[in-house]
Backbone bond lengths (Angstrom), bond angles and torsions (degrees), N, CA, C in turn:
res aa  C-N    CA-C-N  psi(-1)  N-CA   C-N-CA  omega(-1)  CA-C   N-CA-C  phi
1 M - - - 1.470 - - 1.522 109.60 -
2 I 1.308 116.73 126.93 1.467 121.88 179.26 1.525 108.23 -102.89
3 I 1.333 115.86 122.87 1.460 122.08 -179.16 1.525 109.03 -120.15
4 D 1.321 115.49 123.66 1.467 122.36 175.04 1.524 106.89 -94.42
5 F 1.322 116.83 109.21 1.459 121.55 -169.15 1.526 113.89 -83.16
6 H 1.309 118.53 -2.61 1.470 120.25 -171.96 1.526 109.40 -147.77
7 T 1.333 115.82 93.67 1.464 120.87 178.63 1.523 109.36 -134.21
8 H 1.326 114.75 162.60 1.461 120.69 179.66 1.521 110.56 -132.35
9 A 1.318 115.07 147.05 1.462 122.59 170.43 1.517 106.54 -153.98
10 F 1.316 115.44 170.46 1.459 121.69 -175.46 1.526 109.15 -136.15
11 P 1.329 117.64 158.17 1.464 119.19 174.73 1.527 110.67 -53.69
12 D 1.321 116.62 143.06 1.458 121.36 -175.18 1.526 112.35 -51.64
13 S 1.332 116.15 -40.77 1.461 119.98 -175.82 1.523 113.08 -71.37
14 L 1.334 116.99 -16.11 1.467 121.20 -175.95 1.523 113.42 -113.95
15 A 1.322 117.12 -7.75 1.468 119.79 -170.21 1.527 112.46 -59.46
16 D 1.323 117.73 -47.58 1.468 120.16 -178.71 1.528 110.95 -59.31
17 K 1.327 116.28 -46.94 1.462 120.83 -178.60 1.526 110.95 -66.00
18 A 1.329 116.27 -42.60 1.466 120.19 -178.83 1.523 110.93 -62.44
19 L 1.328 117.15 -46.21 1.467 119.87 178.76 1.520 111.01 -61.95
20 A 1.329 116.95 -42.17 1.462 120.25 -179.31 1.524 111.13 -62.27
21 L 1.325 116.89 -42.96 1.464 120.48 -179.93 1.531 111.18 -66.35
22 L 1.319 116.42 -42.45 1.463 119.75 179.81 1.519 111.22 -66.52
23 L 1.331 116.77 -41.37 1.465 119.82 178.48 1.522 110.79 -63.44
24 A 1.331 116.94 -38.81 1.463 119.91 178.00 1.527 110.35 -65.16
25 N 1.334 116.67 -38.73 1.461 120.55 -178.03 1.523 111.90 -67.18
26 I 1.336 116.63 -33.25 1.470 119.78 -179.62 1.528 111.63 -99.63
27 E 1.328 116.18 10.55 1.471 122.31 179.34 1.532 110.81 52.99
28 S 1.345 114.39 42.32 1.471 122.27 176.98 1.530 112.47 53.26
29 A 1.340 115.38 39.53 1.468 119.98 179.33 1.526 111.68 -65.08
30 F 1.329 117.27 -27.19 1.456 121.88 179.53 1.522 109.55 -126.27
31 T 1.325 116.31 156.82 1.457 122.29 175.09 1.518 108.76 -107.82
32 P 1.325 119.29 116.76 1.462 120.00 -177.65 1.523 111.94 -63.71
33 V 1.335 115.48 144.33 1.468 120.96 -178.97 1.522 112.03 -98.58
34 T 1.331 118.20 -5.06 1.462 122.08 174.19 1.530 107.92 -131.76
35 D 1.338 114.84 175.72 1.469 119.64 177.45 1.520 112.15 -87.49
36 G 1.332 116.81 7.52 1.457 120.72 176.78 1.516 114.84 86.84
37 T 1.328 118.25 1.10 1.462 121.67 178.63 1.528 110.56 -98.89
38 V 1.321 115.90 164.61 1.465 119.84 174.15 1.522 110.09 -63.53
39 K 1.332 117.08 -40.24 1.466 120.47 177.28 1.523 110.81 -59.03
40 G 1.330 116.55 -42.94 1.462 120.11 177.98 1.517 111.79 -63.54
41 L 1.337 117.08 -38.85 1.468 121.17 177.02 1.523 110.36 -63.16
42 L 1.324 117.67 -44.70 1.463 121.07 179.53 1.527 111.68 -62.64
43 Q 1.319 116.11 -38.79 1.466 119.54 178.00 1.522 111.00 -64.84
44 H 1.319 116.54 -40.96 1.472 119.74 179.37 1.527 110.56 -68.80
45 M 1.315 117.67 -36.20 1.459 120.97 175.81 1.527 110.67 -59.79
46 A 1.324 116.42 -44.52 1.463 119.90 179.56 1.521 111.14 -62.16
47 K 1.317 116.05 -35.91 1.463 121.14 -179.22 1.525 112.05 -71.04
48 T 1.320 117.04 -34.55 1.471 121.12 -172.35 1.528 113.75 -102.25
49 G 1.321 117.97 -3.80 1.451 120.76 177.58 1.514 115.33 84.84
50 V 1.332 117.62 13.73 1.461 121.00 177.04 1.524 108.57 -78.89
51 N 1.328 117.25 129.39 1.458 121.70 -177.72 1.519 113.57 -87.14
52 L 1.331 115.81 -31.39 1.461 120.32 -174.72 1.520 109.11 -148.36
53 S 1.325 116.56 136.82 1.464 120.94 176.35 1.517 110.03 -121.58
54 V 1.317 115.49 142.02 1.459 121.97 175.23 1.527 107.32 -99.27
55 L 1.317 115.44 119.25 1.459 122.22 -176.36 1.524 108.93 -86.45
56 Q 1.337 116.32 131.63 1.464 121.86 -172.83 1.534 110.90 -122.81
57 P 1.329 118.49 84.39 1.471 120.49 178.82 1.526 111.60 -76.37
58 V 1.317 116.51 149.69 1.467 121.78 179.33 1.528 108.65 -117.40
59 V 1.327 116.47 119.67 1.462 122.01 177.12 1.524 107.48 -84.53
60 T 1.327 116.71 102.30 1.473 120.03 -173.87 1.531 113.75 -88.51
61 K 1.324 117.43 -10.33 1.466 120.72 173.23 1.521 108.43 -151.72
62 P 1.334 117.78 148.57 1.469 120.32 -174.33 1.521 114.10 -54.90
63 S 1.315 117.74 -33.69 1.465 120.60 -177.49 1.523 113.37 -65.69
64 Q 1.332 117.28 -17.44 1.464 120.83 178.86 1.521 113.07 -82.32
65 F 1.313 116.74 -11.50 1.466 119.75 -166.11 1.519 113.48 -52.44
66 R 1.322 117.72 -57.21 1.459 119.77 -172.54 1.525 111.69 -68.54
67 S 1.321 117.31 -47.42 1.465 119.10 -175.64 1.524 111.73 -65.66
68 L 1.331 117.93 -39.48 1.458 120.23 -177.92 1.530 111.50 -69.65
69 N 1.313 116.95 -40.25 1.456 119.41 178.23 1.520 111.67 -68.45
70 E 1.318 117.08 -37.78 1.467 119.60 177.70 1.525 110.73 -67.28
71 W 1.332 117.29 -37.97 1.469 119.80 175.76 1.524 110.22 -64.03
72 A 1.329 117.28 -43.72 1.456 120.36 179.65 1.523 110.80 -60.46
73 A 1.329 117.11 -45.49 1.455 120.40 -179.75 1.526 111.23 -60.64
74 A 1.322 117.01 -37.44 1.460 121.34 -179.39 1.528 111.79 -70.24
75 A 1.339 117.54 -19.54 1.469 121.24 -179.33 1.522 112.50 -80.47
76 A 1.318 117.76 -9.24 1.461 120.96 -177.12 1.527 110.93 -62.17
77 C 1.320 115.39 136.23 1.457 121.82 175.85 1.521 107.82 -158.56
78 D 1.319 117.42 -171.60 1.465 118.64 -176.49 1.520 112.78 -69.88
79 K 1.337 118.25 -11.13 1.460 121.74 179.24 1.528 113.76 -116.20
80 I 1.321 117.41 -5.61 1.467 121.93 -178.07 1.521 109.38 -127.89
81 V 1.335 116.58 124.08 1.464 123.01 171.14 1.526 107.13 -111.98
82 P 1.327 117.62 111.84 1.467 119.01 -178.04 1.520 113.38 -89.67
83 F 1.319 115.15 141.24 1.453 122.27 163.67 1.524 107.50 -93.12
84 G 1.315 115.60 171.11 1.451 121.47 173.54 1.518 110.19 -116.66
85 G 1.312 115.03 -163.50 1.460 119.23 179.28 1.509 111.23 -156.93
86 V 1.318 115.81 155.47 1.462 122.52 169.67 1.520 107.06 -130.11
87 H 1.310 115.54 157.86 1.464 119.69 178.19 1.523 109.45 -101.28
88 P 1.337 117.60 138.57 1.471 120.31 -179.29 1.527 114.03 -57.93
89 L 1.321 118.17 -23.64 1.461 120.85 -178.51 1.526 112.91 -91.49
90 T 1.314 118.09 12.36 1.456 120.42 177.09 1.522 110.97 -55.94
91 D 1.320 116.19 147.41 1.466 119.51 177.77 1.524 111.63 -88.40
92 D 1.350 117.33 -3.56 1.460 120.49 179.07 1.526 108.38 -158.38
93 Y 1.322 116.60 88.23 1.466 119.17 -174.41 1.523 111.62 -68.90
94 K 1.327 118.31 -32.16 1.459 119.32 178.94 1.523 110.93 -66.43
95 R 1.315 117.62 -42.94 1.470 121.02 176.06 1.518 110.43 -57.99
96 D 1.342 116.92 -45.94 1.461 120.60 -176.84 1.529 111.39 -67.49
97 I 1.307 116.63 -42.80 1.467 119.60 179.47 1.527 110.54 -65.50
98 D 1.322 117.21 -40.41 1.463 119.97 177.01 1.526 110.64 -61.29
99 Y 1.320 117.26 -36.42 1.461 119.86 179.07 1.524 110.63 -67.68
100 V 1.322 117.30 -41.50 1.467 120.82 175.93 1.526 110.14 -58.00
101 V 1.318 116.98 -43.64 1.464 120.95 178.96 1.526 110.35 -63.48
102 S 1.332 116.59 -40.39 1.466 119.97 -178.28 1.520 112.20 -64.53
103 L 1.324 116.98 -24.83 1.459 121.23 178.23 1.526 112.51 -81.49
104 G 1.317 117.04 -5.97 1.453 120.65 179.68 1.515 114.65 82.01
105 L 1.330 117.35 15.30 1.457 121.30 -179.53 1.527 109.96 -76.80
106 K 1.320 115.41 148.03 1.464 121.06 -170.03 1.526 114.77 -88.63
107 G 1.327 117.11 -17.78 1.453 118.42 -175.37 1.511 111.69 -168.33
108 L 1.323 115.40 -172.04 1.464 123.27 178.86 1.515 109.12 -127.26
109 K 1.324 115.53 138.18 1.465 121.14 174.13 1.523 108.36 -104.50
110 F 1.339 115.61 130.67 1.460 122.06 175.44 1.526 108.79 -119.73
111 H 1.315 115.95 141.99 1.467 121.13 173.67 1.522 106.91 -134.24
112 C 1.338 115.65 100.93 1.458 120.15 -171.32 1.519 113.20 -63.29
113 E 1.338 118.22 -25.91 1.462 119.46 179.04 1.529 110.37 -76.89
114 Y 1.315 117.43 -53.11 1.468 120.16 -178.79 1.531 112.29 -69.41
115 Q 1.335 117.28 -26.03 1.463 120.24 178.61 1.528 112.37 -98.42
116 D 1.334 117.07 -2.75 1.457 123.87 171.74 1.535 113.77 58.12
117 F 1.327 115.59 61.14 1.452 120.15 172.55 1.531 108.27 -146.58
118 V 1.315 116.18 157.72 1.462 122.02 175.71 1.520 108.07 -90.86
119 V 1.323 116.45 133.18 1.458 119.99 -166.15 1.524 113.44 -61.48
120 D 1.337 119.12 -30.95 1.461 120.05 179.85 1.525 112.81 -105.85
121 D 1.321 117.10 21.63 1.459 120.91 174.98 1.536 108.59 -56.59
122 P 1.335 118.04 129.77 1.468 119.60 -179.80 1.522 113.74 -54.59
123 K 1.345 117.42 -26.71 1.465 119.92 179.19 1.529 111.92 -69.65
124 M 1.346 117.13 -21.39 1.459 120.49 -179.97 1.525 112.26 -84.55
125 L 1.316 117.66 -23.44 1.466 120.35 -172.68 1.532 113.04 -60.58
126 P 1.350 119.53 -41.35 1.470 117.75 176.46 1.530 113.18 -64.09
127 I 1.329 117.22 -31.54 1.466 120.44 177.26 1.517 109.76 -65.25
128 Y 1.331 116.34 -48.53 1.463 119.67 177.68 1.529 110.70 -59.81
129 D 1.325 115.76 -46.97 1.461 120.30 -174.56 1.526 110.81 -60.97
130 Y 1.336 116.88 -42.85 1.467 119.16 -179.42 1.526 110.77 -68.83
131 A 1.332 116.89 -41.53 1.461 119.86 178.60 1.525 111.13 -61.24
132 L 1.314 116.95 -43.11 1.459 120.48 178.84 1.527 110.92 -65.74
133 S 1.334 117.09 -35.01 1.460 119.92 178.02 1.520 111.71 -66.71
134 R 1.336 117.23 -22.08 1.469 122.14 176.04 1.530 111.37 -92.81
135 D 1.327 116.35 13.57 1.475 123.42 176.26 1.526 113.07 65.38
136 L 1.316 117.04 28.78 1.458 120.73 173.19 1.527 109.44 -88.53
137 I 1.321 116.28 144.34 1.460 122.85 172.37 1.523 107.95 -85.42
138 L 1.311 117.61 138.17 1.464 121.31 178.01 1.524 108.91 -107.90
139 L 1.328 116.91 123.50 1.461 120.74 175.67 1.520 108.89 -118.14
140 H 1.339 114.82 123.98 1.461 122.34 -177.15 1.529 111.05 -112.14
141 H 1.330 115.63 137.93 1.464 118.05 160.07 1.521 107.80 -58.70
142 A 1.327 116.33 147.57 1.468 119.76 -178.65 1.520 110.72 -140.86
143 G 1.330 116.49 125.27 1.452 121.24 172.85 1.519 114.47 87.19
144 F 1.317 114.50 -147.99 1.466 123.59 -174.56 1.522 112.27 -59.46
145 D 1.323 115.56 138.56 1.462 122.94 167.14 1.518 106.07 -134.87
146 P 1.346 118.29 129.23 1.468 119.94 -173.74 1.513 114.44 -65.12
147 G 1.336 117.51 -14.02 1.453 119.57 -179.96 1.507 114.74 -86.47
148 F 1.347 117.64 -2.40 1.458 120.53 -173.63 1.521 110.53 -137.03
149 P 1.333 117.04 141.88 1.473 119.63 179.18 1.519 110.82 -81.23
150 P 1.328 117.60 156.75 1.465 120.29 172.29 1.527 109.69 -71.21
151 P 1.329 117.81 162.81 1.469 126.99 2.36 1.521 111.43 -75.25
152 F 1.325 116.48 144.42 1.452 120.85 -176.45 1.524 110.38 -84.87
153 K 1.317 114.82 153.11 1.460 121.60 -171.83 1.529 113.21 -83.81
154 S 1.333 116.25 -1.55 1.465 119.75 175.33 1.523 108.63 -136.64
155 T 1.314 115.64 136.98 1.461 122.37 177.36 1.525 107.59 -140.90
156 P 1.323 118.76 161.56 1.463 119.48 174.86 1.528 113.07 -55.56
157 Q 1.329 116.60 -37.19 1.462 119.41 178.73 1.532 111.06 -63.39
158 R 1.327 116.36 -40.90 1.467 120.19 179.48 1.531 111.04 -68.70
159 F 1.327 117.50 -39.00 1.457 119.65 176.33 1.530 111.06 -64.01
160 A 1.312 116.47 -38.13 1.462 119.56 177.70 1.530 110.43 -60.57
161 A 1.328 116.55 -39.56 1.463 120.52 178.45 1.528 111.07 -64.98
162 V 1.332 116.98 -39.51 1.468 120.31 178.09 1.519 110.58 -63.33
163 V 1.327 116.27 -48.31 1.463 120.36 -178.60 1.525 110.61 -59.71
164 D 1.311 116.52 -42.31 1.465 120.15 -179.34 1.531 111.84 -65.41
165 A 1.351 116.30 -26.76 1.463 120.35 -178.27 1.524 113.25 -84.08
166 M 1.328 117.88 -17.33 1.454 121.52 -177.27 1.525 111.29 -87.52
167 K 1.330 115.45 163.62 1.463 121.53 -178.27 1.527 111.42 -102.04
168 G 1.305 117.24 16.85 1.457 121.32 -176.98 1.508 110.26 125.28
169 G 1.324 116.54 -169.33 1.445 120.85 -177.72 1.516 111.26 96.94
170 V 1.333 115.77 175.39 1.455 121.40 -173.58 1.519 110.49 -106.71
171 I 1.318 115.88 117.58 1.465 123.43 175.07 1.517 107.42 -120.13
172 V 1.332 115.95 136.75 1.461 121.92 179.43 1.525 108.58 -121.25
173 A 1.322 116.67 127.84 1.460 121.91 172.78 1.524 107.45 -102.53
174 A 1.315 116.49 118.09 1.461 121.35 -176.86 1.522 110.96 -70.13
175 H 1.332 114.78 170.89 1.468 122.24 174.19 1.532 112.07 55.90
176 L 1.351 113.40 40.66 1.467 122.13 178.88 1.527 111.92 56.79
177 G 1.332 115.31 39.28 1.453 120.81 172.85 1.508 115.65 91.48
178 G 1.330 118.08 -9.36 1.463 120.61 178.96 1.505 110.91 160.07
179 H 1.330 116.51 99.58 1.467 120.13 -176.17 1.532 110.47 -57.36
180 G 1.334 114.83 123.75 1.456 120.57 -179.74 1.521 114.45 79.74
181 Q 1.347 117.28 3.47 1.468 121.83 -176.71 1.531 110.69 -123.41
182 W 1.318 116.86 33.16 1.463 120.11 -167.84 1.522 113.89 -71.39
183 Y 1.310 119.10 -27.25 1.460 118.80 174.25 1.526 110.19 -68.57
184 D 1.325 116.78 -34.09 1.460 119.69 174.65 1.521 111.02 -68.39
185 V 1.342 117.51 -33.52 1.467 120.19 174.40 1.526 109.91 -58.61
186 L 1.327 115.91 -46.14 1.464 120.14 179.10 1.524 111.59 -58.74
187 H 1.305 116.70 -41.71 1.455 120.65 -172.27 1.528 113.46 -84.42
188 H 1.342 117.84 -29.09 1.461 119.65 -170.59 1.528 114.63 -119.14
189 L 1.333 118.21 -20.22 1.463 119.56 -171.41 1.522 113.61 -119.28
190 A 1.317 117.68 -28.23 1.459 120.59 -178.11 1.530 110.67 -57.68
191 G 1.319 116.00 132.33 1.449 121.65 179.97 1.512 114.91 91.15
192 K 1.340 117.80 -10.67 1.460 121.40 179.18 1.533 109.83 -77.01
193 N 1.330 115.68 168.15 1.463 121.97 179.61 1.533 109.98 -80.92
194 I 1.307 115.58 70.28 1.462 121.71 -178.51 1.523 107.86 -151.59
195 Y 1.321 115.94 145.32 1.458 121.37 175.34 1.527 108.96 -95.80
196 L 1.315 116.07 150.56 1.461 122.75 177.98 1.521 108.10 -119.35
197 D 1.330 117.53 130.45 1.462 117.57 173.31 1.527 109.43 -100.35
198 T 1.321 115.88 161.13 1.473 121.35 -172.60 1.523 112.69 -96.46
199 A 1.334 118.54 12.35 1.464 122.23 -171.18 1.521 112.89 -51.60
200 M 1.326 115.55 127.08 1.461 123.31 176.54 1.521 111.65 52.75
201 G 1.329 116.92 41.30 1.446 118.60 -174.59 1.508 116.40 -107.61
202 F 1.323 117.60 -44.46 1.462 119.82 -167.32 1.524 113.63 -64.03
203 E 1.317 117.52 -21.20 1.462 118.69 176.41 1.521 112.35 -86.96
204 Y 1.347 116.98 -0.97 1.465 120.92 -177.16 1.526 113.23 -119.73
205 F 1.328 118.05 -50.43 1.461 117.28 178.09 1.532 109.65 -85.99
206 S 1.323 115.91 155.48 1.460 120.30 179.27 1.519 110.31 -76.50
207 N 1.324 116.13 156.51 1.459 120.13 175.13 1.525 111.02 -58.44
208 E 1.330 115.98 -40.72 1.466 120.31 -179.07 1.521 111.01 -61.08
209 L 1.324 116.78 -43.23 1.455 120.10 -178.53 1.527 110.50 -68.11
210 F 1.334 117.41 -41.06 1.459 120.56 177.44 1.527 110.34 -59.90
211 L 1.313 117.12 -45.95 1.459 120.71 -179.43 1.532 111.44 -63.71
212 Q 1.325 117.26 -36.59 1.464 120.47 176.84 1.524 110.56 -62.99
213 I 1.334 116.51 -42.93 1.465 120.21 -179.44 1.523 110.58 -66.90
214 V 1.328 117.29 -42.88 1.467 120.30 178.53 1.525 110.33 -61.83
215 A 1.317 117.71 -42.57 1.464 121.03 179.82 1.530 111.40 -63.83
216 A 1.344 116.21 -39.39 1.464 119.93 -177.20 1.526 112.48 -79.18
217 H 1.329 116.16 -31.81 1.471 120.28 -173.59 1.521 112.26 -97.69
218 G 1.339 117.11 -32.57 1.452 121.89 -178.13 1.515 111.72 105.76
219 A 1.320 116.94 128.35 1.462 121.09 178.91 1.519 111.70 -62.91
220 D 1.321 117.72 -20.09 1.461 121.30 -179.76 1.526 112.83 -76.62
221 K 1.339 117.36 -1.82 1.468 120.71 177.74 1.531 111.51 -126.12
222 V 1.335 116.16 29.12 1.464 121.91 177.49 1.526 107.85 -123.90
223 L 1.344 116.46 134.38 1.456 123.00 -174.72 1.524 110.36 -121.08
224 F 1.328 116.69 128.71 1.453 119.33 174.88 1.520 110.04 -65.75
225 A 1.334 116.10 137.59 1.462 121.52 178.76 1.519 109.03 -158.08
226 S 1.335 115.57 153.34 1.467 119.53 -178.63 1.520 113.30 -115.43
227 D 1.356 117.72 -25.98 1.468 122.12 -169.44 1.528 110.76 67.07
228 S 1.337 116.85 27.12 1.465 120.85 176.31 1.530 110.08 -48.53
229 P 1.328 118.80 137.41 1.474 128.04 13.10 1.523 115.12 -90.75
230 W 1.337 117.76 14.15 1.460 119.67 -172.13 1.524 113.63 -88.85
231 S 1.320 117.44 -8.19 1.454 120.59 175.46 1.518 108.70 -148.59
232 D 1.322 116.59 155.41 1.459 123.81 -174.97 1.527 109.49 -90.98
233 A 1.332 116.57 113.44 1.458 120.42 -179.00 1.528 111.74 -59.02
234 G 1.323 117.19 -33.96 1.465 119.97 179.70 1.509 112.03 -61.68
235 S 1.327 116.94 -46.97 1.468 121.09 178.95 1.522 111.28 -65.58
236 E 1.339 116.00 -39.33 1.466 119.78 179.46 1.529 110.43 -63.93
237 L 1.337 116.70 -40.99 1.461 120.11 178.72 1.526 111.77 -65.58
238 E 1.321 116.27 -39.71 1.469 119.65 177.72 1.527 110.62 -61.44
239 S 1.319 116.88 -40.80 1.464 120.33 178.91 1.521 111.16 -64.02
240 L 1.335 116.70 -43.04 1.454 120.68 178.57 1.527 110.75 -63.15
241 E 1.327 116.47 -43.62 1.456 120.71 -176.62 1.524 111.70 -64.95
242 A 1.316 118.37 -29.41 1.465 121.97 -177.44 1.522 113.53 -78.10
243 L 1.326 117.66 -10.04 1.465 120.79 -175.89 1.528 111.59 -77.25
244 P 1.333 117.23 151.46 1.469 121.28 179.37 1.528 112.32 -80.33
245 L 1.332 115.52 57.53 1.456 121.73 171.30 1.517 108.10 -103.60
246 C 1.329 117.92 155.45 1.454 119.53 177.90 1.524 109.67 -74.10
247 R 1.337 115.90 163.74 1.459 121.07 -177.27 1.523 111.63 -58.39
248 A 1.323 116.91 -40.64 1.460 120.08 -178.89 1.526 111.17 -63.06
249 E 1.335 117.56 -40.68 1.465 120.76 179.36 1.522 110.50 -65.82
250 K 1.315 117.28 -44.21 1.471 120.48 179.18 1.523 110.91 -61.72
251 D 1.332 116.85 -41.18 1.458 119.91 -178.71 1.525 111.82 -67.45
252 L 1.331 117.26 -35.55 1.458 119.95 174.76 1.526 110.60 -61.94
253 I 1.321 116.73 -46.78 1.460 121.40 -177.31 1.532 110.84 -68.38
254 R 1.322 117.11 -42.57 1.468 121.32 -176.23 1.520 113.29 -67.36
255 G 1.315 118.32 -22.19 1.456 117.68 -178.13 1.515 115.40 179.38
256 G 1.320 118.34 -22.56 1.457 120.05 -177.00 1.519 113.28 -61.68
257 N 1.331 116.47 -44.91 1.467 119.79 179.10 1.523 111.13 -64.77
258 A 1.320 116.67 -43.36 1.460 120.88 -178.94 1.522 110.71 -63.79
259 A 1.332 117.03 -42.39 1.467 120.17 179.52 1.527 110.53 -60.51
260 R 1.329 116.27 -40.19 1.470 119.89 178.08 1.526 111.13 -63.94
261 L 1.329 117.49 -44.95 1.468 120.30 -178.78 1.514 111.73 -66.28
262 L 1.325 117.09 -35.75 1.469 121.29 -177.62 1.521 112.64 -83.76
263 G 1.334 116.66 -4.46 1.449 120.35 175.33 1.504 115.24 83.37
264 F 1.336 117.66 24.24 1.461 120.55 179.16 1.534 110.17 -87.57
């Protein structure tokens, strides 16, 4: 079973506008592989052999909270597992997290650049702690984003501080722990109680560096991801398959770890 742990889509009525705005913000640094809809994601999954995708919506302003989470919950099907989201400026994070749980969503997606917060800000720690206590998975954008200038609001060092402050639970740092910061991942994050997804990675980090991180961190804590529509899951899977990892390690990364976290 192949599970893409990090994908994006938008409500049908907003997909064209959302893609246009995002492309303008990143100065068309990437070419989307879908039309930004759930239907487009499902079509691309069929083309690339992905069996299940985890949808990761980003609540970019508090007023979006209810409608975006309800849309995400409605997208659930046998091929789509949606996460939800909360905004750091919520006036009641426990109320919002409880609502996400009531919708049956499996986790929360955070994007420190688009939501404008520093990942290890002490004000965020109670939000993470409560979400983890409700058995939600937390997935964070990590490192470089082409739409924002440095310094970036998340680094491997900051993620290490978050993990050390938590009492357990599942936290995922996207882009192999920090896009463009992979040597820092090796030095500060490898071996910690955190999962790393591979979103938009294989065309940027070297095979040697990826293998070093997997060896230091463990294949059992690495999740295949594409960041669709911003990267092609088919190409990412081909890159993973070509690496000198054993079959068991590849199967864990391609879907075994994700299935365990999602309770399948």
